[in-house]
Structure formats: structure tokens, C-alpha cells
C-alpha positions as CSV (number, residue, x, y, z in Angstrom):
1,M,176.9,131.0,133.0
2,E,177.5,129.2,136.2
3,P,174.8,128.2,138.7
4,H,173.8,131.2,140.7
5,A,176.0,133.4,139.0
6,T,175.8,137.2,138.0
7,D,177.3,138.4,134.9
8,I,177.7,142.1,134.6
9,Y,178.2,144.3,131.4
10,T,178.8,148.0,130.9
11,F,176.9,150.0,127.9
12,S,177.1,153.3,127.1
13,Y,173.7,155.3,126.3
14,R,173.3,158.4,124.4
15,G,170.5,160.2,126.6
16,G,167.2,161.4,125.3
17,E,165.7,158.6,124.0
18,T,164.3,155.3,125.5
19,A,166.9,152.6,126.3
20,T,166.0,148.8,126.2
21,A,168.0,145.6,127.1
22,T,166.4,142.1,126.5
23,V,168.0,138.8,127.7
24,T,166.6,135.5,126.8
25,A,167.6,131.7,127.3
26,D,166.1,128.2,127.1
27,S,162.4,128.1,128.5
28,R,163.7,125.8,131.2
29,Y,165.7,128.5,133.1
30,D,164.9,131.6,134.8
31,L,167.1,134.8,134.4
32,Y,166.9,138.2,136.0
33,L,168.1,141.4,134.5
34,Y,168.9,144.4,136.8
35,V,170.0,147.9,135.1
36,Y,172.2,150.2,137.6
37,D,173.2,154.2,136.6
38,D,176.9,155.1,136.9
39,S,175.8,156.5,140.5
40,G,174.9,152.8,141.2
41,N,171.3,153.7,141.4
42,L,168.8,150.7,140.1
43,V,167.1,152.1,137.2
44,S,165.3,149.0,135.9
45,Y,164.8,145.4,136.6
46,D,162.8,142.3,135.6
47,T,162.8,139.4,138.3
48,D,159.6,137.5,137.1
49,T,160.0,133.8,136.8
50,A,160.5,133.5,133.0
51,S,163.4,132.7,130.7
52,M,163.3,136.5,129.3
53,G,163.9,139.3,130.9
54,I,163.0,142.9,129.3
55,C,164.2,146.4,130.9
56,A,163.4,149.8,129.6
57,W,164.2,153.3,130.9
58,Y,164.9,156.6,129.9
59,P,168.4,158.4,130.6
60,V,168.2,161.9,130.5
61,S,171.8,162.6,129.6
62,P,174.7,160.3,128.2
63,G,176.1,158.0,130.5
64,D,177.2,154.5,131.3
65,Y,174.7,151.8,133.0
66,F,175.5,148.5,134.3
67,L,173.6,145.3,133.2
68,A,173.6,142.6,135.3
69,V,172.3,138.9,134.4
70,K,171.5,136.8,137.1
71,N,171.1,132.7,136.8
72,T,168.6,131.9,139.5
73,T,169.0,128.2,138.7
74,G,171.4,125.3,140.0
75,S,172.0,124.7,136.3
76,H,174.8,126.4,133.5
77,V,172.9,128.4,131.3
78,S,173.5,129.9,128.0
79,Y,171.9,133.3,127.0
80,Q,171.8,136.2,124.7
81,L,171.7,139.8,125.6
82,Y,170.5,142.4,123.4
83,T,170.6,146.2,124.0
84,N,170.1,149.1,121.8
């Protein structure tokens, strides 16, 4: 990921169960994780100063959610994104 860039992913969730997303990078880097519903509402976020971001939310019904991973550093960062 480029410095100060944001990558956006779309995932479908079934609804009726807890959804989770986690992003991890090398401990030298700080990444933010945001989750938006299909109406653009922010439903969960993790913006602490850590190399791992964890979000959990409860989709009531099936739908698409957008996960935004933001690189807050001036360096190129490789990361892994996990979701259920």
C-alpha cells in the first residue's frame, strides 16, 4: 500500500451474526480500519496507534459492507486483511 493511501474492499455478510474484520501489518506501521454499510454509514472503526486494527459489528440483515484500510504513514506498507 502506498504512503497515506486508502484501500477499499467490498464484502457481503449474511446478517444475524457478528461480523469481524482485522488488518495487521509490521509493528513499525500504523493502519486504520473503517467499516461502512451499503448506505455509507460508518458502523465500526479502529483508529488507535497500532499495527493491528480490529472491528466487530452486527449486521441485522444480509448486505454489502465496505472495509477501508488507511495507511497513516509516509512509508509503503504490506498488510493482511482477515474477515469472517
